[in-house]
C-alpha positions in Angstrom: -29.2 83.1 76.3 -31.4 80.3 74.9 -34.4 82.6 75.3 -32.7 85.2 73.2 -31.9 82.6 70.5 -35.5 81.5 70.5 -36.7 85.1 70.2 -34.3 85.7 67.3 -35.5 82.6 65.6 -39.2 83.6 66.0 -38.5 87.2 64.7 -36.6 85.7 61.7 -39.5 83.3 61.0 -42.0 86.1 61.3 -39.9 88.1 58.8 -39.9 85.2 56.4 -43.7 84.8 56.8 -44.3 88.5 56.2 -42.1 88.8 53.2 -44.5 90.7 51.0 -45.5 93.2 53.7 -41.9 93.9 54.8 -40.6 94.0 51.2 -37.6 91.9 52.2 -36.6 88.8 50.4 -37.1 85.7 52.6 -33.6 84.4 51.7 -32.1 87.6 53.1 -34.2 87.2 56.3 -33.2 83.6 56.6 -29.5 84.3 56.1 -29.5 87.2 58.5 -31.3 85.1 61.1 -28.9 82.2 60.6 -25.9 84.5 61.0 -27.2 86.0 64.2 -28.0 82.6 65.6 -24.6 81.2 64.9 -23.0 84.3 66.4 -25.1 83.9 69.5 -24.2 80.2 69.7 -20.5 81.0 69.5 -20.8 83.7 72.2 -22.4 81.2 74.5 -20.2 78.4 73.5 -18.4 77.7 76.8 -21.8 77.4 78.5 -23.5 75.3 75.8 -21.0 73.2 73.8 -19.7 70.9 76.5 -23.3 70.1 77.6 -25.0 69.9 74.2 -22.4 68.0 72.3 -20.1 66.7 75.0 -19.0 63.5 73.3 -18.1 65.1 70.0 -16.4 67.9 71.8 -14.3 65.4 73.9 -13.3 63.5 70.7 -12.4 66.8 69.0 -10.1 67.7 71.9 -8.5 64.3 72.0 -7.8 64.4 68.3 -6.4 68.0 68.6 -4.1 68.1 71.6 -2.8 71.6 70.8 -6.3 72.9 71.0 -6.9 71.1 74.3 -4.2 73.3 75.9 -6.1 76.5 74.9 -8.7 78.2 77.2 -12.3 76.7 77.1 -13.7 79.7 75.2 -11.1 79.2 72.4 -11.7 75.4 72.4 -15.4 75.9 71.9 -15.0 78.5 69.2 -12.6 76.2 67.3 -15.0 73.2 67.7 -17.9 75.2 66.4 -16.1 76.7 63.5 -14.1 73.6 62.6 -16.7 70.9 63.2 -20.2 72.0 63.7 -20.5 74.7 61.0 -18.6 72.4 58.5 -21.1 69.6 59.1 -24.1 71.8 58.7 -22.7 73.4 55.6 -22.0 70.0 54.2 -25.6 68.9 54.7 -26.9 72.0 53.0 -24.4 71.7 50.2 -25.5 68.1 49.5 -29.1 69.3 49.1 -28.2 72.2 46.9 -26.0 70.1 44.6 -28.7 67.5 44.3 -31.3 70.2 43.4 -28.9 71.7 40.9 -28.5 68.3 39.2 -32.2 67.6 39.3 -33.1 71.0 37.8 -30.4 70.5 35.1 -32.0 67.2 34.1 -35.4 68.7 34.0 -34.2 71.7 32.0 -32.5 69.4 29.5 -35.6 67.3 29.1 -37.7 70.4 28.6 -35.2 72.0 26.1 -35.3 68.9 23.9 -39.1 68.6 24.0 -39.3 65.6 26.3 -42.4 66.9 28.0 -44.1 67.3 24.6 -44.3 63.5 24.4 -46.4 63.4 27.5 -48.5 66.5 27.0 -49.4 65.6 23.4 -51.0 62.4 24.6 -53.1 64.1 27.3 -56.3 65.0 25.5 -58.7 65.4 28.5 -59.9 68.8 29.8 -61.7 67.2 32.7 -60.0 68.2 35.9 -60.7 65.0 37.7 -59.4 62.8 34.9 -56.4 65.0 34.6 -55.6 64.7 38.3 -55.9 60.9 38.2 -53.8 60.7 35.1 -51.0 62.9 36.6 -51.2 60.9 39.8 -50.7 57.7 37.8 -47.8 59.1 35.9 -46.2 60.4 39.2 -46.6 57.0 40.8 -44.6 55.3 38.1 -42.1 58.0 37.8 -41.4 58.0 41.5 -40.5 54.3 41.3 -37.8 55.1 38.7 -36.6 58.5 40.1 -36.3 59.9 43.5 -39.2 61.9 45.0 -37.6 65.3 44.6 -36.8 64.9 40.9 -40.2 63.5 40.3 -41.8 66.5 42.0 -39.7 68.9 39.9 -40.6 67.0 36.7 -44.3 66.9 37.6 -44.4 70.7 38.4 -42.8 71.4 35.1 -45.3 69.1 33.3 -48.2 70.8 35.0 -46.8 74.2 33.9 -46.8 72.8 30.3 -50.3 71.5 30.5 -51.8 74.5 32.2 
């Protein structure tokens, strides 16, 4: 079954890479691939869960004695849907909420003309000087902000300049 999951992943990755030729949005391809992979993982749960995540599975069963009385297939399905999917969705949600906050900050700065302060002082049209100047600004911004927010701000600043 692992071979089938690898094949599904490769096909999904290929669909994402060939987005323009297939005329399918890469987010749709990624979500479909993700759904198929989780479904395959749940189907093969009794074979894979006790071996792949044995310690967490054991803790889950000891914390939930009513589930421990169920058949192995049901135990694995409940472990995957109650623990593993929730953990993965939590990690993804953290990233998305962070990006929403960072993009909101950048949009607020842009809507109040915050980037004009920087772009008005950049007078050079020389590409090399511009690159070094932006690298210098990025270096000091990354010390005050996290890297993702700095990247978003610098991309917005470049869009303003160019």
